[in-house]
PLY file of the C-alpha trace (Angstrom):
ply
format ascii 1.0
element vertex 385
property float x
property float y
property float z
element edge 384
property int vertex1
property int vertex2
end_header
-10.74 95.09 -59.84
-12.85 96.01 -56.84
-10.00 97.93 -54.84
-9.52 101.52 -55.78
-6.38 103.05 -57.19
-5.79 104.85 -53.26
-5.89 101.10 -51.67
-3.66 99.49 -54.25
-1.26 102.28 -54.15
-0.95 101.97 -50.09
-0.30 98.43 -50.71
2.44 98.66 -53.23
4.46 101.07 -51.03
3.97 98.58 -48.09
5.84 96.30 -50.18
8.15 98.89 -51.14
7.20 99.73 -54.85
7.03 103.67 -55.33
7.58 106.47 -57.68
4.69 105.60 -60.65
3.37 108.70 -62.78
0.11 106.83 -63.52
-2.76 103.97 -62.16
-5.25 102.71 -64.36
-7.88 99.79 -62.31
-10.95 98.51 -64.28
-13.27 99.74 -61.34
-12.50 102.98 -61.62
-12.06 103.32 -65.68
-15.36 101.18 -65.84
-13.22 99.20 -68.29
-11.82 95.54 -68.91
-8.92 94.04 -70.32
-10.77 90.77 -71.06
-13.04 92.39 -73.45
-10.68 94.86 -74.98
-11.82 98.15 -73.70
-8.90 98.85 -71.26
-6.53 98.02 -73.94
-8.16 100.17 -76.64
-8.28 103.01 -73.98
-4.80 102.29 -72.71
-3.51 102.34 -76.14
-4.82 105.23 -77.36
-3.09 107.01 -74.64
0.02 105.59 -74.48
0.50 103.44 -77.67
3.13 105.87 -79.02
5.74 104.72 -76.00
7.64 101.40 -75.71
5.47 99.31 -73.38
5.38 95.99 -71.70
2.93 94.47 -69.78
2.92 91.77 -67.08
0.42 89.99 -65.78
-0.77 85.85 -65.02
-3.81 85.62 -67.02
-2.78 83.85 -70.74
-5.94 85.33 -72.35
-6.50 88.93 -71.02
-2.68 89.72 -69.77
-0.89 87.95 -72.67
-2.73 86.88 -75.55
-4.91 90.50 -76.19
-1.21 92.37 -75.92
0.30 90.20 -77.87
-2.36 90.47 -80.91
-1.16 94.40 -80.73
1.99 93.04 -81.08
2.78 94.81 -77.92
5.50 92.94 -75.53
3.67 91.13 -72.54
5.22 88.77 -69.63
3.52 85.52 -68.43
4.14 85.15 -64.44
2.36 82.27 -62.61
0.34 83.13 -59.81
0.33 80.93 -56.60
-2.88 79.12 -57.66
-1.75 77.81 -61.02
1.87 77.07 -59.33
0.18 75.00 -56.83
-1.92 73.11 -59.37
1.28 72.53 -61.35
3.20 71.31 -58.11
4.05 67.57 -57.35
2.25 68.53 -54.15
-1.18 69.22 -55.21
-2.97 66.39 -54.75
-1.90 65.49 -51.12
-2.34 68.87 -50.05
-5.77 69.47 -51.95
-7.34 66.19 -50.64
-7.33 68.31 -46.96
-9.84 70.90 -48.46
-13.33 69.72 -46.57
-15.43 73.07 -47.90
-15.26 74.66 -44.47
-14.41 78.51 -44.43
-11.88 78.02 -42.23
-9.75 75.08 -43.83
-9.83 77.70 -47.18
-8.60 80.64 -45.54
-5.81 78.21 -44.13
-5.24 76.84 -47.79
-5.42 80.57 -49.24
-2.53 81.44 -46.81
-0.46 78.23 -47.44
-0.09 78.72 -50.92
-0.87 82.82 -51.99
1.32 83.93 -48.75
3.57 81.10 -48.40
5.08 78.27 -50.06
3.67 79.26 -53.99
4.35 83.24 -53.13
6.85 83.64 -56.24
6.92 82.52 -59.77
10.14 80.55 -59.23
8.42 78.46 -56.20
9.31 75.21 -58.01
12.15 72.69 -59.36
11.84 71.15 -62.84
10.12 68.39 -61.13
7.21 69.96 -59.50
8.77 70.11 -55.73
8.28 73.38 -53.99
11.55 75.43 -53.99
11.74 77.10 -50.91
15.11 79.51 -50.96
14.79 81.51 -47.80
13.95 81.15 -44.11
10.57 82.91 -43.54
8.87 80.84 -46.13
10.32 77.86 -44.76
9.06 79.15 -41.11
5.54 80.56 -42.30
5.01 77.44 -44.36
6.18 74.52 -42.56
7.42 75.27 -39.21
4.58 77.32 -38.08
1.61 75.48 -38.92
2.96 72.33 -36.93
4.34 74.24 -34.00
0.92 76.05 -34.04
-0.95 72.83 -33.78
1.07 71.97 -30.94
1.06 74.55 -28.79
-3.19 74.23 -28.91
-2.98 70.76 -28.47
-0.25 71.52 -25.67
-2.90 73.53 -23.78
-5.41 70.59 -24.18
-3.42 68.09 -22.53
-2.03 70.13 -19.64
-5.01 71.62 -18.61
-4.57 70.30 -14.91
-0.84 71.01 -14.55
0.59 74.72 -14.03
4.28 74.37 -15.41
5.43 73.71 -18.73
9.26 72.48 -18.84
10.73 72.69 -22.34
13.60 70.63 -22.36
16.87 71.55 -23.72
17.64 71.99 -26.38
14.67 71.66 -28.85
12.22 73.30 -26.35
14.71 76.67 -26.67
12.57 77.75 -29.71
9.29 75.85 -28.46
9.18 77.90 -25.15
9.70 81.27 -27.04
6.84 80.00 -29.89
4.65 79.01 -26.76
4.82 82.09 -25.00
4.23 84.17 -28.33
1.23 82.34 -29.00
-0.35 82.51 -25.98
1.06 86.46 -25.03
-2.52 87.85 -25.36
-4.35 85.16 -23.91
-2.86 84.87 -20.34
-5.71 82.82 -18.78
-4.91 79.84 -20.86
-0.92 80.37 -20.81
1.03 78.07 -18.59
4.13 79.17 -16.90
7.02 77.91 -18.67
11.04 77.64 -18.20
13.65 76.67 -20.85
14.89 73.43 -18.90
18.49 72.64 -19.15
18.82 68.70 -19.50
20.68 65.98 -21.60
20.27 62.19 -21.32
23.84 62.33 -19.70
23.08 65.03 -17.48
19.76 63.33 -16.15
20.87 59.83 -15.87
24.26 60.13 -13.79
22.56 62.46 -11.57
19.33 59.56 -10.98
21.63 56.94 -10.24
21.20 55.56 -6.92
22.68 52.04 -7.04
24.84 49.59 -8.56
21.48 48.58 -10.21
21.10 51.66 -12.15
24.59 51.76 -13.57
24.20 48.57 -15.04
20.38 49.76 -16.50
22.56 52.82 -18.36
25.53 50.38 -19.14
23.11 47.87 -20.72
21.41 50.04 -23.64
23.28 49.66 -27.20
26.51 51.19 -27.86
29.95 49.50 -29.92
33.14 51.93 -29.50
35.38 52.27 -26.94
35.03 51.45 -22.85
36.77 54.84 -22.32
33.75 56.62 -24.46
31.52 54.15 -22.95
31.71 54.96 -19.19
32.73 59.46 -19.86
29.89 59.17 -21.70
27.17 57.55 -20.04
28.62 57.54 -16.56
30.81 60.74 -16.48
34.00 59.34 -15.44
37.39 59.31 -16.98
38.45 55.37 -17.39
40.40 54.48 -14.45
44.35 53.90 -14.75
44.11 50.01 -14.35
41.33 49.54 -16.80
42.85 48.46 -20.27
40.52 50.56 -23.36
39.27 48.31 -25.76
36.50 48.04 -28.21
33.03 46.79 -26.19
29.67 46.37 -27.70
26.87 46.45 -25.30
24.92 44.38 -24.23
27.06 41.83 -24.88
29.82 42.70 -22.93
27.82 44.12 -20.20
28.62 41.59 -17.51
32.26 41.61 -18.29
32.26 45.48 -17.70
30.33 45.66 -14.90
32.80 43.12 -12.95
35.77 45.60 -13.75
34.21 48.53 -12.24
32.63 46.49 -9.49
36.00 48.19 -7.34
35.05 51.74 -8.23
31.41 51.20 -7.99
31.42 53.61 -4.97
33.28 56.50 -6.42
30.81 56.27 -9.07
27.61 56.31 -6.58
29.65 59.14 -5.18
30.20 61.12 -8.14
26.28 60.60 -9.11
25.44 61.91 -5.75
27.24 65.25 -5.83
25.66 65.69 -9.71
22.32 65.10 -8.23
22.56 67.64 -5.20
23.59 70.12 -7.61
20.73 69.22 -10.34
18.04 69.29 -7.32
19.33 72.37 -6.21
19.03 73.56 -10.30
14.98 72.68 -10.03
14.38 74.18 -6.71
15.80 77.51 -8.19
13.16 77.09 -10.80
10.39 77.38 -8.64
8.98 74.26 -10.76
6.26 72.40 -8.63
5.05 68.79 -8.43
2.85 69.44 -10.99
5.28 70.62 -14.05
5.07 68.61 -17.21
8.30 67.52 -19.80
7.90 69.30 -23.15
9.95 67.96 -26.07
10.19 66.95 -29.61
10.25 63.22 -28.75
10.76 60.37 -29.26
10.88 57.63 -26.39
11.30 59.97 -23.46
14.57 58.74 -22.38
14.80 62.27 -20.22
11.07 62.33 -18.87
12.39 58.97 -17.44
15.35 59.24 -16.02
13.62 62.81 -14.28
11.41 60.71 -12.60
13.86 58.70 -10.91
15.85 61.95 -10.28
13.38 63.50 -8.62
11.36 59.72 -7.28
7.55 60.95 -8.58
5.53 60.23 -11.82
7.00 63.19 -13.93
4.62 63.84 -16.77
5.53 64.07 -20.52
4.07 66.07 -23.69
5.85 65.42 -26.56
5.20 66.23 -30.64
5.94 62.77 -31.37
6.69 59.48 -29.06
8.01 56.01 -30.69
6.32 53.27 -30.12
8.42 52.17 -26.78
7.86 55.20 -24.35
9.97 54.57 -21.75
8.25 56.71 -18.89
5.72 54.18 -19.06
7.66 51.82 -17.10
7.34 54.13 -14.34
3.65 54.71 -14.72
4.09 58.23 -15.82
1.95 60.10 -18.41
3.50 60.12 -21.66
1.15 61.75 -24.30
1.94 63.27 -28.03
0.49 64.65 -30.97
1.69 62.30 -33.54
2.35 58.91 -31.68
3.99 55.89 -33.38
2.44 52.92 -31.90
3.98 50.23 -33.99
7.81 50.15 -35.05
6.19 50.08 -38.83
4.99 53.42 -38.44
8.22 55.03 -38.20
8.68 54.70 -41.87
5.23 56.79 -42.32
5.11 59.61 -39.58
6.59 62.40 -41.12
7.93 63.85 -38.05
9.84 60.90 -36.94
11.12 60.87 -40.48
12.77 64.19 -40.45
13.52 64.28 -37.07
17.26 65.30 -37.54
16.10 68.08 -39.99
13.93 69.21 -37.03
16.21 68.82 -34.45
18.58 71.03 -36.47
16.07 73.93 -36.72
15.14 73.74 -33.24
18.59 73.69 -31.61
19.40 76.21 -29.21
22.35 78.33 -29.44
23.99 76.41 -26.35
26.36 73.02 -26.30
24.97 70.33 -24.72
24.71 69.75 -20.98
26.82 67.74 -19.08
25.88 68.53 -15.82
25.69 71.05 -13.15
29.29 72.31 -11.01
28.88 74.20 -7.68
30.81 77.07 -7.57
31.02 79.50 -4.97
27.87 78.25 -3.32
25.68 78.59 -6.85
25.45 76.18 -9.31
26.14 76.84 -12.53
25.91 74.57 -16.03
28.67 72.67 -17.55
28.35 72.26 -21.53
30.09 70.51 -23.99
32.41 72.55 -26.03
29.85 72.88 -29.12
28.28 75.36 -27.29
27.38 78.56 -30.15
27.20 81.61 -27.94
28.61 82.41 -24.12
0 1
1 2
2 3
3 4
4 5
5 6
6 7
7 8
8 9
9 10
10 11
11 12
12 13
13 14
14 15
15 16
16 17
17 18
18 19
19 20
20 21
21 22
22 23
23 24
24 25
25 26
26 27
27 28
28 29
29 30
30 31
31 32
32 33
33 34
34 35
35 36
36 37
37 38
38 39
39 40
40 41
41 42
42 43
43 44
44 45
45 46
46 47
47 48
48 49
49 50
50 51
51 52
52 53
53 54
54 55
55 56
56 57
57 58
58 59
59 60
60 61
61 62
62 63
63 64
64 65
65 66
66 67
67 68
68 69
69 70
70 71
71 72
72 73
73 74
74 75
75 76
76 77
77 78
78 79
79 80
80 81
81 82
82 83
83 84
84 85
85 86
86 87
87 88
88 89
89 90
90 91
91 92
92 93
93 94
94 95
95 96
96 97
97 98
98 99
99 100
100 101
101 102
102 103
103 104
104 105
105 106
106 107
107 108
108 109
109 110
110 111
111 112
112 113
113 114
114 115
115 116
116 117
117 118
118 119
119 120
120 121
121 122
122 123
123 124
124 125
125 126
126 127
127 128
128 129
129 130
130 131
131 132
132 133
133 134
134 135
135 136
136 137
137 138
138 139
139 140
140 141
141 142
142 143
143 144
144 145
145 146
146 147
147 148
148 149
149 150
150 151
151 152
152 153
153 154
154 155
155 156
156 157
157 158
158 159
159 160
160 161
161 162
162 163
163 164
164 165
165 166
166 167
167 168
168 169
169 170
170 171
171 172
172 173
173 174
174 175
175 176
176 177
177 178
178 179
179 180
180 181
181 182
182 183
183 184
184 185
185 186
186 187
187 188
188 189
189 190
190 191
191 192
192 193
193 194
194 195
195 196
196 197
197 198
198 199
199 200
200 201
201 202
202 203
203 204
204 205
205 206
206 207
207 208
208 209
209 210
210 211
211 212
212 213
213 214
214 215
215 216
216 217
217 218
218 219
219 220
220 221
221 222
222 223
223 224
224 225
225 226
226 227
227 228
228 229
229 230
230 231
231 232
232 233
233 234
234 235
235 236
236 237
237 238
238 239
239 240
240 241
241 242
242 243
243 244
244 245
245 246
246 247
247 248
248 249
249 250
250 251
251 252
252 253
253 254
254 255
255 256
256 257
257 258
258 259
259 260
260 261
261 262
262 263
263 264
264 265
265 266
266 267
267 268
268 269
269 270
270 271
271 272
272 273
273 274
274 275
275 276
276 277
277 278
278 279
279 280
280 281
281 282
282 283
283 284
284 285
285 286
286 287
287 288
288 289
289 290
290 291
291 292
292 293
293 294
294 295
295 296
296 297
297 298
298 299
299 300
300 301
301 302
302 303
303 304
304 305
305 306
306 307
307 308
308 309
309 310
310 311
311 312
312 313
313 314
314 315
315 316
316 317
317 318
318 319
319 320
320 321
321 322
322 323
323 324
324 325
325 326
326 327
327 328
328 329
329 330
330 331
331 332
332 333
333 334
334 335
335 336
336 337
337 338
338 339
339 340
340 341
341 342
342 343
343 344
344 345
345 346
346 347
347 348
348 349
349 350
350 351
351 352
352 353
353 354
354 355
355 356
356 357
357 358
358 359
359 360
360 361
361 362
362 363
363 364
364 365
365 366
366 367
367 368
368 369
369 370
370 371
371 372
372 373
373 374
374 375
375 376
376 377
377 378
378 379
379 380
380 381
381 382
382 383
383 384
């Protein structure tokens, strides 16, 4: 060991360990455990006391002590635990001999997921039991790479609009990542949005209504028009089971007498939404930022603003809706074919990722006007007020 007892003592105290009476360090004693010289001197000094040695080397820490009929306790170290894990082959394949890669792997293995003698299950899979390790080992690296990539693809853009609700944590992470590098940092905003809020606000014609209702749906008619158009079922309409888009023509015919009401409500929501956007101070070159996947909110936002709204995502599906409007839609981990959905790790774990990123607010329904100001209206699943 090349560190002195003073340095090791400071490290131990920082980790919450204190109150020792003595410390033996090989570089200061000039002795070694593997050659038995350390053990000879140690037991000459403390041999009459009951001792137990804790170590991670099977030979010098355990066998040398057991041979003297003394107690020893073996603790597996992070590197050995990593080699024994089911993830070893996949992760070690990333090693390319570069110093930077070695440092990253070292932090991931020693300070992250394998930093415990109890870090794996019986089948060799990592056992992550606390949020800090999960954030350090899994989400931190992904978010860091995403933040760096994001700045690369938005060099000509000045405003990043982190979409609700996953953008709540994404925006905070991005600002922390670039807090000391203001030259690279973009202006940001946590942008309140949902598919329902933006799509209804973007309705300007009967064809827009038809396009929204045409998307796949199986359930009650009342829930369909409430969720998609923001209106209650009209009294003279019979509630029943519908399947979209099979029943699209029938439903559109039933809603035709109420089309003006639907368009009027959409106009009101659009005015409130545009007021909210204006208050944020978002310029024309703002970029939507989100987890993914098909860019639906970006698509409707482009229709709402009547411009080519840009978007940058962690992952996108093969069907990117904004491209139908000639909008820029980029992602760090794009899915180019439907078959790739089964292998893309971000897409496969989308529900887990969204659960981790979800903001402590309910889903946005729309913006409402109150005393000359607009305020967001949320679903009842809001966690805090």
